[in-house]
C-alpha positions as CSV (number, residue, x, y, z in Angstrom):
1,X,0.3,0.4,0.1
2,X,1.8,3.5,-0.6
3,X,2.3,6.1,2.2
4,X,-0.9,8.5,1.1
5,X,-4.0,5.6,0.5
6,X,-2.1,3.6,3.6
7,X,-1.9,7.0,6.2
8,X,-5.4,8.1,4.5
9,X,-7.3,4.9,6.0
10,X,-5.3,5.4,9.1
11,X,-6.8,9.0,9.1
12,X,-10.5,6.7,8.6
13,X,-9.5,4.8,11.2
14,X,-9.0,7.7,13.7
15,X,-12.6,9.8,12.7
16,X,-14.0,5.9,13.4
17,X,-12.7,5.7,17.5
18,X,-13.5,9.0,17.7
19,X,-17.0,9.1,16.3
20,X,-17.6,5.5,18.7
21,X,-19.8,7.4,21.0
22,X,-21.6,9.4,19.1
23,X,-20.7,12.2,16.4
24,X,-19.8,13.7,12.9
25,X,-15.8,14.1,13.8
26,X,-14.3,14.8,10.0
27,X,-10.3,15.7,10.4
28,X,-8.9,17.8,7.2
29,X,-7.5,15.2,4.8
30,X,-4.3,18.2,5.2
31,X,-3.3,16.5,8.8
32,X,-1.4,13.5,6.7
33,X,0.8,15.6,5.0
34,X,2.3,16.9,9.1
35,X,1.9,12.9,10.6
36,X,3.7,10.4,9.4
37,X,1.9,6.3,9.4
38,X,3.9,5.9,12.8
39,X,2.8,8.6,14.3
40,X,-1.2,7.5,13.3
41,X,-0.7,4.1,14.6
42,X,0.4,5.7,17.6
43,X,-2.7,8.0,18.2
44,X,-4.5,4.2,17.0
45,X,-2.7,3.1,19.8
46,X,-4.2,5.3,22.1
47,X,-7.8,5.6,20.3
48,X,-8.3,1.7,21.2
49,X,-6.4,1.9,25.4
50,X,-8.6,4.9,26.0
51,X,-12.2,3.4,24.9
52,X,-10.5,-0.3,26.9
53,X,-11.0,2.2,29.8
54,X,-14.0,3.3,29.4
55,X,-14.8,0.1,28.8
56,X,-13.4,-1.4,31.7
57,X,-14.9,2.2,34.0
58,X,-18.7,1.5,32.7
59,X,-18.1,-2.6,33.6
60,X,-17.4,-2.3,37.1
61,X,-20.0,0.8,37.2
62,X,-22.8,-2.2,36.0
63,X,-21.9,-4.8,38.0
64,X,-22.7,-2.3,41.4
65,X,-26.2,-2.3,40.8
66,X,-25.3,-6.7,39.4
67,X,-24.5,-6.5,43.4
68,X,-26.9,-4.2,45.4
69,X,-29.6,-5.7,42.6
70,X,-29.0,-8.7,44.5
């Protein structure tokens, strides 16, 4: 995959991750000029880690109600 196509795909993945919980955020394509594929990968990894943390926090929060209901 050529670098520009690869970067555009990574940018699309970042937009999807940012819009996971609603919204329609779009990142301007000119940003690709300033970020390397490795930097885009780092952003994707960071967003996935944040998403995982939110899921874990939500799970723990929901477990409180499960314990109260018993």
